[in-house]
PyMOL Python script that loads the backbone (N, CA, C, O; Angstrom):
from pymol import cmd

cmd.read_pdbstr("""\
ATOM      1  N   MET A   1     119.138 163.584  46.484  1.00  0.00           N
ATOM      2  CA  MET A   1     119.281 162.266  45.908  1.00  0.00           C
ATOM      3  C   MET A   1     117.993 161.989  45.148  1.00  0.00           C
ATOM      4  O   MET A   1     116.896 162.227  45.653  1.00  0.00           O
ATOM      5  N   SER A   2     118.142 161.472  43.904  1.00  0.00           N
ATOM      6  CA  SER A   2     116.877 161.152  43.117  1.00  0.00           C
ATOM      7  C   SER A   2     116.316 159.786  43.620  1.00  0.00           C
ATOM      8  O   SER A   2     117.010 158.933  44.173  1.00  0.00           O
ATOM      9  N   THR A   3     115.033 159.678  43.377  1.00  0.00           N
ATOM     10  CA  THR A   3     114.358 158.390  43.835  1.00  0.00           C
ATOM     11  C   THR A   3     113.831 157.714  42.589  1.00  0.00           C
ATOM     12  O   THR A   3     113.775 158.297  41.506  1.00  0.00           O
ATOM     13  N   THR A   4     113.460 156.510  42.773  1.00  0.00           N
ATOM     14  CA  THR A   4     112.796 155.702  41.789  1.00  0.00           C
ATOM     15  C   THR A   4     111.728 154.879  42.384  1.00  0.00           C
ATOM     16  O   THR A   4     111.723 154.681  43.599  1.00  0.00           O
ATOM     17  N   ASN A   5     110.801 154.375  41.593  1.00  0.00           N
ATOM     18  CA  ASN A   5     109.725 153.587  42.084  1.00  0.00           C
ATOM     19  C   ASN A   5     110.100 152.124  42.129  1.00  0.00           C
ATOM     20  O   ASN A   5     110.897 151.669  41.309  1.00  0.00           O
ATOM     21  N   LEU A   6     109.572 151.410  43.022  1.00  0.00           N
ATOM     22  CA  LEU A   6     109.765 149.986  43.192  1.00  0.00           C
ATOM     23  C   LEU A   6     108.379 149.324  43.369  1.00  0.00           C
ATOM     24  O   LEU A   6     107.643 149.638  44.305  1.00  0.00           O
ATOM     25  N   ASN A   7     108.041 148.388  42.433  1.00  0.00           N
ATOM     26  CA  ASN A   7     106.778 147.749  42.501  1.00  0.00           C
ATOM     27  C   ASN A   7     106.989 146.374  43.066  1.00  0.00           C
ATOM     28  O   ASN A   7     107.832 145.635  42.557  1.00  0.00           O
ATOM     29  N   VAL A   8     106.262 145.993  44.098  1.00  0.00           N
ATOM     30  CA  VAL A   8     106.440 144.701  44.815  1.00  0.00           C
ATOM     31  C   VAL A   8     105.078 143.993  44.735  1.00  0.00           C
ATOM     32  O   VAL A   8     104.062 144.653  44.954  1.00  0.00           O
ATOM     33  N   ARG A   9     105.005 142.752  44.449  1.00  0.00           N
ATOM     34  CA  ARG A   9     103.858 141.956  44.549  1.00  0.00           C
ATOM     35  C   ARG A   9     103.861 141.028  45.696  1.00  0.00           C
ATOM     36  O   ARG A   9     104.768 140.212  45.861  1.00  0.00           O
ATOM     37  N   ILE A  10     102.814 141.153  46.517  1.00  0.00           N
ATOM     38  CA  ILE A  10     102.732 140.413  47.790  1.00  0.00           C
ATOM     39  C   ILE A  10     101.273 140.055  47.969  1.00  0.00           C
ATOM     40  O   ILE A  10     100.374 140.792  47.564  1.00  0.00           O
ATOM     41  N   ASP A  11     101.052 138.859  48.608  1.00  0.00           N
ATOM     42  CA  ASP A  11      99.622 138.560  48.849  1.00  0.00           C
ATOM     43  C   ASP A  11      99.042 139.463  49.802  1.00  0.00           C
ATOM     44  O   ASP A  11      99.751 140.000  50.652  1.00  0.00           O
ATOM     45  N   LYS A  12      97.727 139.686  49.722  1.00  0.00           N
ATOM     46  CA  LYS A  12      96.996 140.697  50.504  1.00  0.00           C
ATOM     47  C   LYS A  12      97.064 140.530  51.966  1.00  0.00           C
ATOM     48  O   LYS A  12      97.154 141.508  52.709  1.00  0.00           O
ATOM     49  N   LYS A  13      97.020 139.223  52.432  1.00  0.00           N
ATOM     50  CA  LYS A  13      97.055 139.023  53.901  1.00  0.00           C
ATOM     51  C   LYS A  13      98.433 139.429  54.502  1.00  0.00           C
ATOM     52  O   LYS A  13      98.502 140.062  55.556  1.00  0.00           O
ATOM     53  N   THR A  14      99.458 139.065  53.839  1.00  0.00           N
ATOM     54  CA  THR A  14     100.749 139.384  54.266  1.00  0.00           C
ATOM     55  C   THR A  14     101.018 140.891  54.370  1.00  0.00           C
ATOM     56  O   THR A  14     101.589 141.377  55.347  1.00  0.00           O
ATOM     57  N   LYS A  15     100.577 141.627  53.305  1.00  0.00           N
ATOM     58  CA  LYS A  15     100.660 143.051  53.339  1.00  0.00           C
ATOM     59  C   LYS A  15      99.868 143.651  54.509  1.00  0.00           C
ATOM     60  O   LYS A  15     100.378 144.517  55.220  1.00  0.00           O
ATOM     61  N   GLU A  16      98.674 143.214  54.703  1.00  0.00           N
ATOM     62  CA  GLU A  16      97.850 143.737  55.835  1.00  0.00           C
ATOM     63  C   GLU A  16      98.437 143.431  57.172  1.00  0.00           C
ATOM     64  O   GLU A  16      98.357 144.274  58.065  1.00  0.00           O
ATOM     65  N   GLN A  17      99.056 142.219  57.383  1.00  0.00           N
ATOM     66  CA  GLN A  17      99.700 141.929  58.608  1.00  0.00           C
ATOM     67  C   GLN A  17     100.920 142.745  58.834  1.00  0.00           C
ATOM     68  O   GLN A  17     101.182 143.200  59.947  1.00  0.00           O
ATOM     69  N   ALA A  18     101.696 142.943  57.752  1.00  0.00           N
ATOM     70  CA  ALA A  18     102.908 143.769  57.843  1.00  0.00           C
ATOM     71  C   ALA A  18     102.512 145.256  58.171  1.00  0.00           C
ATOM     72  O   ALA A  18     103.188 145.904  58.970  1.00  0.00           O
ATOM     73  N   GLU A  19     101.512 145.741  57.603  1.00  0.00           N
ATOM     74  CA  GLU A  19     101.067 147.163  57.867  1.00  0.00           C
ATOM     75  C   GLU A  19     100.662 147.285  59.311  1.00  0.00           C
ATOM     76  O   GLU A  19     100.920 148.321  59.925  1.00  0.00           O
ATOM     77  N   ILE A  20     100.025 146.255  59.896  1.00  0.00           N
ATOM     78  CA  ILE A  20      99.686 146.382  61.308  1.00  0.00           C
ATOM     79  C   ILE A  20     100.903 146.414  62.199  1.00  0.00           C
ATOM     80  O   ILE A  20     100.963 147.204  63.141  1.00  0.00           O
ATOM     81  N   ILE A  21     101.861 145.581  61.922  1.00  0.00           N
ATOM     82  CA  ILE A  21     103.194 145.629  62.659  1.00  0.00           C
ATOM     83  C   ILE A  21     103.877 146.902  62.495  1.00  0.00           C
ATOM     84  O   ILE A  21     104.298 147.504  63.482  1.00  0.00           O
ATOM     85  N   PHE A  22     104.018 147.362  61.292  1.00  0.00           N
ATOM     86  CA  PHE A  22     104.684 148.700  61.012  1.00  0.00           C
ATOM     87  C   PHE A  22     103.994 149.754  61.755  1.00  0.00           C
ATOM     88  O   PHE A  22     104.657 150.572  62.394  1.00  0.00           O
ATOM     89  N   LYS A  23     102.715 149.802  61.723  1.00  0.00           N
ATOM     90  CA  LYS A  23     102.002 150.885  62.409  1.00  0.00           C
ATOM     91  C   LYS A  23     102.258 150.885  63.871  1.00  0.00           C
ATOM     92  O   LYS A  23     102.459 151.947  64.460  1.00  0.00           O
ATOM     93  N   LYS A  24     102.261 149.690  64.509  1.00  0.00           N
ATOM     94  CA  LYS A  24     102.748 149.537  65.952  1.00  0.00           C
ATOM     95  C   LYS A  24     104.092 150.060  66.183  1.00  0.00           C
ATOM     96  O   LYS A  24     104.366 150.638  67.235  1.00  0.00           O
ATOM     97  N   LEU A  25     104.981 149.875  65.208  1.00  0.00           N
ATOM     98  CA  LEU A  25     106.405 150.365  65.271  1.00  0.00           C
ATOM     99  C   LEU A  25     106.571 151.827  64.962  1.00  0.00           C
ATOM    100  O   LEU A  25     107.639 152.411  65.146  1.00  0.00           O
ATOM    101  N   GLY A  26     105.421 152.440  64.457  1.00  0.00           N
ATOM    102  CA  GLY A  26     105.464 153.852  64.100  1.00  0.00           C
ATOM    103  C   GLY A  26     106.002 154.256  62.781  1.00  0.00           C
ATOM    104  O   GLY A  26     106.390 155.406  62.577  1.00  0.00           O
ATOM    105  N   ILE A  27     106.033 153.245  61.805  1.00  0.00           N
ATOM    106  CA  ILE A  27     106.486 153.461  60.451  1.00  0.00           C
ATOM    107  C   ILE A  27     105.484 152.961  59.440  1.00  0.00           C
ATOM    108  O   ILE A  27     104.575 152.198  59.768  1.00  0.00           O
ATOM    109  N   ASN A  28     105.651 153.383  58.248  1.00  0.00           N
ATOM    110  CA  ASN A  28     104.761 152.943  57.195  1.00  0.00           C
ATOM    111  C   ASN A  28     105.491 151.942  56.313  1.00  0.00           C
ATOM    112  O   ASN A  28     106.667 151.667  56.551  1.00  0.00           O
ATOM    113  N   MET A  29     104.825 151.387  55.295  1.00  0.00           N
ATOM    114  CA  MET A  29     105.446 150.326  54.423  1.00  0.00           C
ATOM    115  C   MET A  29     106.621 150.865  53.632  1.00  0.00           C
ATOM    116  O   MET A  29     107.593 150.133  53.447  1.00  0.00           O
ATOM    117  N   THR A  30     106.593 152.086  53.161  1.00  0.00           N
ATOM    118  CA  THR A  30     107.669 152.590  52.370  1.00  0.00           C
ATOM    119  C   THR A  30     108.869 152.763  53.271  1.00  0.00           C
ATOM    120  O   THR A  30     109.962 152.364  52.869  1.00  0.00           O
ATOM    121  N   THR A  31     108.751 153.319  54.441  1.00  0.00           N
ATOM    122  CA  THR A  31     109.860 153.440  55.422  1.00  0.00           C
ATOM    123  C   THR A  31     110.428 152.017  55.759  1.00  0.00           C
ATOM    124  O   THR A  31     111.643 151.819  55.753  1.00  0.00           O
ATOM    125  N   ALA A  32     109.627 151.145  56.018  1.00  0.00           N
ATOM    126  CA  ALA A  32     110.130 149.768  56.377  1.00  0.00           C
ATOM    127  C   ALA A  32     110.886 149.175  55.184  1.00  0.00           C
ATOM    128  O   ALA A  32     111.926 148.550  55.394  1.00  0.00           O
ATOM    129  N   ILE A  33     110.433 149.334  53.989  1.00  0.00           N
ATOM    130  CA  ILE A  33     111.144 148.771  52.879  1.00  0.00           C
ATOM    131  C   ILE A  33     112.418 149.533  52.667  1.00  0.00           C
ATOM    132  O   ILE A  33     113.421 148.891  52.354  1.00  0.00           O
ATOM    133  N   ASN A  34     112.484 150.824  52.805  1.00  0.00           N
ATOM    134  CA  ASN A  34     113.714 151.669  52.666  1.00  0.00           C
ATOM    135  C   ASN A  34     114.686 151.237  53.771  1.00  0.00           C
ATOM    136  O   ASN A  34     115.873 151.086  53.484  1.00  0.00           O
ATOM    137  N   MET A  35     114.252 151.033  54.997  1.00  0.00           N
ATOM    138  CA  MET A  35     115.099 150.546  56.061  1.00  0.00           C
ATOM    139  C   MET A  35     115.793 149.235  55.630  1.00  0.00           C
ATOM    140  O   MET A  35     117.013 149.088  55.708  1.00  0.00           O
ATOM    141  N   PHE A  36     114.976 148.326  55.188  1.00  0.00           N
ATOM    142  CA  PHE A  36     115.460 147.034  54.819  1.00  0.00           C
ATOM    143  C   PHE A  36     116.490 147.110  53.738  1.00  0.00           C
ATOM    144  O   PHE A  36     117.573 146.538  53.854  1.00  0.00           O
ATOM    145  N   LEU A  37     116.145 147.844  52.642  1.00  0.00           N
ATOM    146  CA  LEU A  37     117.096 147.923  51.529  1.00  0.00           C
ATOM    147  C   LEU A  37     118.427 148.583  51.888  1.00  0.00           C
ATOM    148  O   LEU A  37     119.508 148.076  51.590  1.00  0.00           O
ATOM    149  N   LYS A  38     118.291 149.755  52.551  1.00  0.00           N
ATOM    150  CA  LYS A  38     119.540 150.489  52.931  1.00  0.00           C
ATOM    151  C   LYS A  38     120.452 149.709  53.886  1.00  0.00           C
ATOM    152  O   LYS A  38     121.679 149.751  53.785  1.00  0.00           O
ATOM    153  N   THR A  39     119.807 148.997  54.814  1.00  0.00           N
ATOM    154  CA  THR A  39     120.637 148.165  55.751  1.00  0.00           C
ATOM    155  C   THR A  39     121.176 146.930  55.006  1.00  0.00           C
ATOM    156  O   THR A  39     122.274 146.459  55.302  1.00  0.00           O
ATOM    157  N   SER A  40     120.415 146.417  54.055  1.00  0.00           N
ATOM    158  CA  SER A  40     120.935 145.226  53.314  1.00  0.00           C
ATOM    159  C   SER A  40     122.140 145.670  52.548  1.00  0.00           C
ATOM    160  O   SER A  40     123.099 144.901  52.480  1.00  0.00           O
ATOM    161  N   VAL A  41     122.184 146.877  51.947  1.00  0.00           N
ATOM    162  CA  VAL A  41     123.354 147.379  51.217  1.00  0.00           C
ATOM    163  C   VAL A  41     124.502 147.531  52.188  1.00  0.00           C
ATOM    164  O   VAL A  41     125.604 147.040  51.941  1.00  0.00           O
ATOM    165  N   ARG A  42     124.239 148.228  53.321  1.00  0.00           N
ATOM    166  CA  ARG A  42     125.338 148.476  54.269  1.00  0.00           C
ATOM    167  C   ARG A  42     125.933 147.197  54.867  1.00  0.00           C
ATOM    168  O   ARG A  42     127.145 147.071  55.042  1.00  0.00           O
ATOM    169  N   GLU A  43     125.023 146.242  55.177  1.00  0.00           N
ATOM    170  CA  GLU A  43     125.491 144.956  55.823  1.00  0.00           C
ATOM    171  C   GLU A  43     125.847 143.911  54.748  1.00  0.00           C
ATOM    172  O   GLU A  43     126.335 142.830  55.081  1.00  0.00           O
ATOM    173  N   ASN A  44     125.623 144.206  53.548  1.00  0.00           N
ATOM    174  CA  ASN A  44     125.923 143.200  52.452  1.00  0.00           C
ATOM    175  C   ASN A  44     125.200 141.933  52.620  1.00  0.00           C
ATOM    176  O   ASN A  44     125.768 140.855  52.440  1.00  0.00           O
ATOM    177  N   GLY A  45     123.895 142.032  52.979  1.00  0.00           N
ATOM    178  CA  GLY A  45     123.093 140.758  53.182  1.00  0.00           C
ATOM    179  C   GLY A  45     121.809 141.066  53.865  1.00  0.00           C
ATOM    180  O   GLY A  45     121.495 142.234  54.098  1.00  0.00           O
ATOM    181  N   ILE A  46     121.052 140.053  54.197  1.00  0.00           N
ATOM    182  CA  ILE A  46     119.781 140.285  54.977  1.00  0.00           C
ATOM    183  C   ILE A  46     120.219 140.756  56.331  1.00  0.00           C
ATOM    184  O   ILE A  46     120.969 140.070  57.024  1.00  0.00           O
ATOM    185  N   PRO A  47     119.736 141.977  56.732  1.00  0.00           N
ATOM    186  CA  PRO A  47     120.432 142.720  57.779  1.00  0.00           C
ATOM    187  C   PRO A  47     119.948 142.479  59.198  1.00  0.00           C
ATOM    188  O   PRO A  47     120.793 142.462  60.094  1.00  0.00           O
ATOM    189  N   PHE A  48     118.692 142.295  59.479  1.00  0.00           N
ATOM    190  CA  PHE A  48     118.269 142.462  60.953  1.00  0.00           C
ATOM    191  C   PHE A  48     116.977 141.823  61.127  1.00  0.00           C
ATOM    192  O   PHE A  48     116.278 141.466  60.179  1.00  0.00           O
ATOM    193  N   HIS A  49     116.649 141.676  62.418  1.00  0.00           N
ATOM    194  CA  HIS A  49     115.355 141.272  62.921  1.00  0.00           C
ATOM    195  C   HIS A  49     114.689 142.453  63.600  1.00  0.00           C
ATOM    196  O   HIS A  49     115.295 143.117  64.440  1.00  0.00           O
ATOM    197  N   LEU A  50     113.483 142.706  63.248  1.00  0.00           N
ATOM    198  CA  LEU A  50     112.738 143.819  63.848  1.00  0.00           C
ATOM    199  C   LEU A  50     111.502 143.204  64.448  1.00  0.00           C
ATOM    200  O   LEU A  50     110.559 142.892  63.721  1.00  0.00           O
ATOM    201  N   ASN A  51     111.475 143.024  65.722  1.00  0.00           N
ATOM    202  CA  ASN A  51     110.358 142.256  66.386  1.00  0.00           C
ATOM    203  C   ASN A  51     109.717 143.136  67.422  1.00  0.00           C
ATOM    204  O   ASN A  51     110.393 143.952  68.050  1.00  0.00           O
ATOM    205  N   LEU A  52     108.444 142.990  67.609  1.00  0.00           N
ATOM    206  CA  LEU A  52     107.724 143.563  68.742  1.00  0.00           C
ATOM    207  C   LEU A  52     108.042 142.727  69.924  1.00  0.00           C
ATOM    208  O   LEU A  52     108.277 141.523  69.818  1.00  0.00           O
ATOM    209  N   ASP A  53     108.050 143.420  71.144  1.00  0.00           N
ATOM    210  CA  ASP A  53     108.418 142.705  72.383  1.00  0.00           C
ATOM    211  C   ASP A  53     107.171 142.016  72.895  1.00  0.00           C
ATOM    212  O   ASP A  53     106.572 142.433  73.887  1.00  0.00           O
ATOM    213  N   ILE A  54     106.799 140.978  72.218  1.00  0.00           N
ATOM    214  CA  ILE A  54     105.601 140.177  72.666  1.00  0.00           C
ATOM    215  C   ILE A  54     106.074 138.760  72.771  1.00  0.00           C
ATOM    216  O   ILE A  54     106.537 138.195  71.780  1.00  0.00           O
ATOM    217  N   PRO A  55     105.980 138.172  73.915  1.00  0.00           N
ATOM    218  CA  PRO A  55     106.410 136.785  74.140  1.00  0.00           C
ATOM    219  C   PRO A  55     105.441 135.812  73.428  1.00  0.00           C
ATOM    220  O   PRO A  55     104.236 136.028  73.297  1.00  0.00           O
ATOM    221  N   ASN A  56     106.098 134.714  72.981  1.00  0.00           N
ATOM    222  CA  ASN A  56     105.257 133.649  72.374  1.00  0.00           C
ATOM    223  C   ASN A  56     104.447 132.975  73.429  1.00  0.00           C
ATOM    224  O   ASN A  56     104.615 133.310  74.601  1.00  0.00           O
ATOM    225  N   ILE A  57     103.557 132.024  73.102  1.00  0.00           N
ATOM    226  CA  ILE A  57     102.649 131.433  74.028  1.00  0.00           C
ATOM    227  C   ILE A  57     103.443 130.571  75.080  1.00  0.00           C
ATOM    228  O   ILE A  57     103.051 130.529  76.246  1.00  0.00           O
ATOM    229  N   VAL A  58     104.471 129.939  74.700  1.00  0.00           N
ATOM    230  CA  VAL A  58     105.276 129.155  75.687  1.00  0.00           C
ATOM    231  C   VAL A  58     105.885 130.100  76.735  1.00  0.00           C
ATOM    232  O   VAL A  58     105.802 129.845  77.937  1.00  0.00           O
ATOM    233  N   THR A  59     106.477 131.160  76.273  1.00  0.00           N
ATOM    234  CA  THR A  59     107.205 132.104  77.160  1.00  0.00           C
ATOM    235  C   THR A  59     106.119 132.783  78.056  1.00  0.00           C
ATOM    236  O   THR A  59     106.303 132.930  79.264  1.00  0.00           O
ATOM    237  N   GLU A  60     105.062 133.162  77.468  1.00  0.00           N
ATOM    238  CA  GLU A  60     103.975 133.793  78.244  1.00  0.00           C
ATOM    239  C   GLU A  60     103.504 132.921  79.387  1.00  0.00           C
ATOM    240  O   GLU A  60     103.304 133.376  80.513  1.00  0.00           O
ATOM    241  N   SER A  61     103.323 131.571  79.036  1.00  0.00           N
ATOM    242  CA  SER A  61     102.905 130.594  80.017  1.00  0.00           C
ATOM    243  C   SER A  61     103.944 130.469  81.126  1.00  0.00           C
ATOM    244  O   SER A  61     103.601 130.391  82.306  1.00  0.00           O
ATOM    245  N   ALA A  62     105.244 130.452  80.729  1.00  0.00           N
ATOM    246  CA  ALA A  62     106.284 130.377  81.783  1.00  0.00           C
ATOM    247  C   ALA A  62     106.368 131.545  82.663  1.00  0.00           C
ATOM    248  O   ALA A  62     106.629 131.414  83.859  1.00  0.00           O
ATOM    249  N   ILE A  63     106.143 132.751  82.081  1.00  0.00           N
ATOM    250  CA  ILE A  63     106.100 133.981  82.928  1.00  0.00           C
ATOM    251  C   ILE A  63     104.979 133.921  83.861  1.00  0.00           C
ATOM    252  O   ILE A  63     105.151 134.294  85.021  1.00  0.00           O
ATOM    253  N   LYS A  64     103.811 133.472  83.450  1.00  0.00           N
ATOM    254  CA  LYS A  64     102.599 133.382  84.296  1.00  0.00           C
ATOM    255  C   LYS A  64     102.900 132.397  85.461  1.00  0.00           C
ATOM    256  O   LYS A  64     102.596 132.689  86.617  1.00  0.00           O
ATOM    257  N   GLU A  65     103.498 131.237  85.137  1.00  0.00           N
ATOM    258  CA  GLU A  65     103.785 130.225  86.140  1.00  0.00           C
ATOM    259  C   GLU A  65     104.781 130.795  87.166  1.00  0.00           C
ATOM    260  O   GLU A  65     104.606 130.606  88.369  1.00  0.00           O
ATOM    261  N   GLY A  66     105.808 131.480  86.697  1.00  0.00           N
ATOM    262  CA  GLY A  66     106.780 132.142  87.537  1.00  0.00           C
ATOM    263  C   GLY A  66     106.192 133.113  88.537  1.00  0.00           C
ATOM    264  O   GLY A  66     106.522 133.108  89.723  1.00  0.00           O
ATOM    265  N   ILE A  67     105.321 133.933  88.022  1.00  0.00           N
ATOM    266  CA  ILE A  67     104.638 134.899  88.892  1.00  0.00           C
ATOM    267  C   ILE A  67     103.747 134.217  89.928  1.00  0.00           C
ATOM    268  O   ILE A  67     103.702 134.634  91.086  1.00  0.00           O
ATOM    269  N   GLU A  68     103.042 133.172  89.509  1.00  0.00           N
ATOM    270  CA  GLU A  68     102.231 132.419  90.437  1.00  0.00           C
ATOM    271  C   GLU A  68     103.065 131.767  91.562  1.00  0.00           C
ATOM    272  O   GLU A  68     102.650 131.745  92.721  1.00  0.00           O
ATOM    273  N   ILE A  69     104.256 131.235  91.191  1.00  0.00           N
ATOM    274  CA  ILE A  69     105.130 130.619  92.185  1.00  0.00           C
ATOM    275  C   ILE A  69     105.676 131.696  93.095  1.00  0.00           C
ATOM    276  O   ILE A  69     105.704 131.503  94.311  1.00  0.00           O
ATOM    277  N   ALA A  70     106.115 132.834  92.554  1.00  0.00           N
ATOM    278  CA  ALA A  70     106.653 133.819  93.345  1.00  0.00           C
ATOM    279  C   ALA A  70     105.688 134.441  94.351  1.00  0.00           C
ATOM    280  O   ALA A  70     106.091 134.868  95.433  1.00  0.00           O
ATOM    281  N   ASN A  71     104.426 134.484  93.984  1.00  0.00           N
ATOM    282  CA  ASN A  71     103.370 134.957  94.795  1.00  0.00           C
ATOM    283  C   ASN A  71     102.745 133.898  95.785  1.00  0.00           C
ATOM    284  O   ASN A  71     102.004 134.292  96.686  1.00  0.00           O
ATOM    285  N   ASP A  72     103.012 132.664  95.642  1.00  0.00           N
ATOM    286  CA  ASP A  72     102.558 131.601  96.415  1.00  0.00           C
ATOM    287  C   ASP A  72     103.148 131.558  97.817  1.00  0.00           C
ATOM    288  O   ASP A  72     104.358 131.355  97.913  1.00  0.00           O
ATOM    289  N   GLN A  73     102.458 131.719  98.851  1.00  0.00           N
ATOM    290  CA  GLN A  73     102.986 131.751 100.211  1.00  0.00           C
ATOM    291  C   GLN A  73     103.491 130.401 100.620  1.00  0.00           C
ATOM    292  O   GLN A  73     104.329 130.294 101.515  1.00  0.00           O
ATOM    293  N   LYS A  74     102.983 129.337  99.962  1.00  0.00           N
ATOM    294  CA  LYS A  74     103.379 127.986 100.324  1.00  0.00           C
ATOM    295  C   LYS A  74     104.716 127.641  99.734  1.00  0.00           C
ATOM    296  O   LYS A  74     105.328 126.670 100.178  1.00  0.00           O
ATOM    297  N   THR A  75     105.214 128.383  98.747  1.00  0.00           N
ATOM    298  CA  THR A  75     106.477 128.129  98.119  1.00  0.00           C
ATOM    299  C   THR A  75     107.576 128.500  99.029  1.00  0.00           C
ATOM    300  O   THR A  75     107.615 129.614  99.551  1.00  0.00           O
ATOM    301  N   ARG A  76     108.507 127.556  99.241  1.00  0.00           N
ATOM    302  CA  ARG A  76     109.647 127.766 100.032  1.00  0.00           C
ATOM    303  C   ARG A  76     110.731 128.518  99.318  1.00  0.00           C
ATOM    304  O   ARG A  76     111.028 128.223  98.160  1.00  0.00           O
ATOM    305  N   GLY A  77     111.320 129.467  99.965  1.00  0.00           N
ATOM    306  CA  GLY A  77     112.451 130.219  99.350  1.00  0.00           C
ATOM    307  C   GLY A  77     113.820 129.888 100.003  1.00  0.00           C
ATOM    308  O   GLY A  77     113.859 129.404 101.134  1.00  0.00           O
ATOM    309  N   TYR A  78     114.865 130.132  99.337  1.00  0.00           N
ATOM    310  CA  TYR A  78     116.164 129.771  99.886  1.00  0.00           C
ATOM    311  C   TYR A  78     117.015 131.063  99.735  1.00  0.00           C
ATOM    312  O   TYR A  78     116.952 131.811  98.760  1.00  0.00           O
ATOM    313  N   ARG A  79     117.839 131.240 100.843  1.00  0.00           N
ATOM    314  CA  ARG A  79     118.677 132.532 100.901  1.00  0.00           C
ATOM    315  C   ARG A  79     120.010 132.238 100.215  1.00  0.00           C
ATOM    316  O   ARG A  79     120.680 133.179  99.788  1.00  0.00           O
ATOM    317  N   ASN A  80     120.404 131.041 100.095  1.00  0.00           N
ATOM    318  CA  ASN A  80     121.707 130.711  99.415  1.00  0.00           C
ATOM    319  C   ASN A  80     121.715 129.316  98.780  1.00  0.00           C
ATOM    320  O   ASN A  80     120.853 128.489  99.077  1.00  0.00           O
ATOM    321  N   LEU A  81     122.668 129.069  97.929  1.00  0.00           N
ATOM    322  CA  LEU A  81     122.744 127.864  97.244  1.00  0.00           C
ATOM    323  C   LEU A  81     122.895 126.612  98.143  1.00  0.00           C
ATOM    324  O   LEU A  81     122.369 125.556  97.791  1.00  0.00           O
ATOM    325  N   ASN A  82     123.579 126.699  99.260  1.00  0.00           N
ATOM    326  CA  ASN A  82     123.793 125.615 100.148  1.00  0.00           C
ATOM    327  C   ASN A  82     122.464 125.182 100.741  1.00  0.00           C
ATOM    328  O   ASN A  82     122.177 123.987 100.822  1.00  0.00           O
ATOM    329  N   ASP A  83     121.618 126.184 101.171  1.00  0.00           N
ATOM    330  CA  ASP A  83     120.230 125.821 101.672  1.00  0.00           C
ATOM    331  C   ASP A  83     119.454 125.085 100.581  1.00  0.00           C
ATOM    332  O   ASP A  83     118.780 124.097 100.872  1.00  0.00           O
ATOM    333  N   LEU A  84     119.532 125.531  99.372  1.00  0.00           N
ATOM    334  CA  LEU A  84     118.771 124.897  98.302  1.00  0.00           C
ATOM    335  C   LEU A  84     119.256 123.470  98.072  1.00  0.00           C
ATOM    336  O   LEU A  84     118.442 122.571  97.859  1.00  0.00           O
ATOM    337  N   ARG A  85     120.588 123.246  98.112  1.00  0.00           N
ATOM    338  CA  ARG A  85     121.129 121.896  97.906  1.00  0.00           C
ATOM    339  C   ARG A  85     120.693 121.014  98.975  1.00  0.00           C
ATOM    340  O   ARG A  85     120.401 119.850  98.701  1.00  0.00           O
ATOM    341  N   LYS A  86     120.618 121.462 100.199  1.00  0.00           N
ATOM    342  CA  LYS A  86     120.249 120.622 101.323  1.00  0.00           C
ATOM    343  C   LYS A  86     118.752 120.202 101.168  1.00  0.00           C
ATOM    344  O   LYS A  86     118.380 119.065 101.459  1.00  0.00           O
ATOM    345  N   ALA A  87     117.929 121.144 100.709  1.00  0.00           N
ATOM    346  CA  ALA A  87     116.500 120.898 100.526  1.00  0.00           C
ATOM    347  C   ALA A  87     116.302 119.856  99.429  1.00  0.00           C
ATOM    348  O   ALA A  87     115.409 119.014  99.531  1.00  0.00           O
ATOM    349  N   LEU A  88     117.121 119.903  98.388  1.00  0.00           N
ATOM    350  CA  LEU A  88     117.048 118.916  97.278  1.00  0.00           C
ATOM    351  C   LEU A  88     117.509 117.606  97.633  1.00  0.00           C
ATOM    352  O   LEU A  88     117.117 116.631  96.992  1.00  0.00           O
ATOM    353  N   GLU A  89     118.323 117.488  98.618  1.00  0.00           N
ATOM    354  CA  GLU A  89     118.853 116.165  99.070  1.00  0.00           C
ATOM    355  C   GLU A  89     117.877 115.543 100.048  1.00  0.00           C
ATOM    356  O   GLU A  89     117.999 114.350 100.327  1.00  0.00           O
ATOM    357  N   GLU A  90     116.969 116.238 100.555  1.00  0.00           N
ATOM    358  CA  GLU A  90     116.000 115.660 101.534  1.00  0.00           C
ATOM    359  C   GLU A  90     114.995 114.808 100.844  1.00  0.00           C
ATOM    360  O   GLU A  90     114.113 114.246 101.494  1.00  0.00           O
TER     361      GLU A  90
END
""", "prot")
cmd.dss("prot")
cmd.show_as("cartoon", "prot")
cmd.util.cbc("prot")
cmd.orient("prot")
């Protein structure tokens, strides 16, 4: 298959940020753009989300809180839903 050049103008900061993400994903800018274009053609539109598995600050805070609650010896646990309901009614 023959290839052609594609010139894209993008601000420097966005390019640098994208390169950091692509490096973490194990791909370069050319591969990322090719993936996007080929999938766009196949899907007939903007095709996908490619995200790193990093929680946002709200999720990160909720995870931390959950771990603290799970490890807190003072936190009461319940073996079934009926016991939980009784405790909530008290």
